[in-house]
C-alpha positions, 0 to 999 in steps of 0.5 A: 471765641477760642483765641485770646485777646492780646492787649498791647498799649492802646490795642486789643486784638486777636491774631492767628496764622502766619503769612500775608496779613489780613486785617479784619474790621468789624461793624458798629455793633459787631464783636470780634467773634463775628469773624471766627470762621474767617479767622479759623479758615484763613489762618490755616491757609497761609495768612496772618489774620488779625482782628483789632477791637475798633475804638467805636465807643472809647474815643471822644465824641469829636473823634467818633467818626470814620476818618478817626477810625481809619487813622486808628487802623493805619496806626495799628498797621504801622505798630504791627510793622506791616508793609502791605495788608489785605483789609476785610470789613463788614458794614462800618468796617468796610467803610473804614477799610475804604476810607483807609484805602483812599488815604493810603493806597500804598498800604493796601494790597487788596480790599474785601467789603461785605454789607459796607456803608459808604454809599447808603447810610439811611439804616445806620443809627436810626430807629432807637426811639423804642430802645427800652423795649427789648422785643423791639430791639430783638426784632431790629437785631433779627432784621440784620439777618435773612434767618432771624435765628442767627440773632442769638440772645447774646447778640440781642442782649448786646444791641439792647445794652448798647442802645440803652447806654446813653453815652454809646447811643450818642456815639452810635448816632455820631457815627451814623452822621459821620458815615453820611458825611464821608460818602465815597461815591466821588472817591471810588472811581479813583481807587484802583485797589483790587476789591472783592465785594461779597453781598447778601442777596437779602440784605435790608441794611445795605440793599443789593443795589448798594453792592451793585453801585460799589461794583460799578464805581470801583475800577477793579472790583468783582461782585459775588452774591450769597443767597438767603443772606442778610447784612453779615454774610461771614456770620450767616453763611461762613463756609460759602463766604470763605469759599468765595473769598478763598477763590478770589484771593487765589485767582488774584494771586494774593 
């Protein structure tokens, strides 16, 4: 990541560009660099792209949940002085974006979700019984992508380090339980915020039927597929992801 992380009070974030704010929300083990292509593309297109570091492992255990993270993002938006924002979230970040939109629809101009939790959580936070085995964790990291080569050594090392840190593992499991508790199936039909759903056709973490269900339950959504793509479309097919989102934002007038 070539952009410098700004540290202001309790917030660490990267930002670039000027214009309509796009707040990018990363996933459970997703670093800010996962969104480099999004940041570089949209910051040159009339958007102010901001990627805050979410306090996934720094909050007390009782506050390690979707609702608390949504509150953190809401406070960050207020701190930045934004009236209305576009939220873009992957995996857990999508769930946080959905929950924040449910609580504060007036703040969210549009929502973009990709591989989002919120309807189907069985793959989150599980399968760490052999966490001390590097090769097992490497395979787990590779399964996130259609092309296992996308799981670089840096990504595998981060996953391995996270699940072998007892404190982080406890919080990872807490987040998984929280994601199940905060299932949004009953909320989605009442959420009228325009939503762009971009899904990998080969996502094994949140399978394609989850994207279909989001599209069926949300009143004002559009679903787009990216072929030969797993759970993190903005990493695996960055150009296609940006092109799909760019066209949708233009069509919707955002």
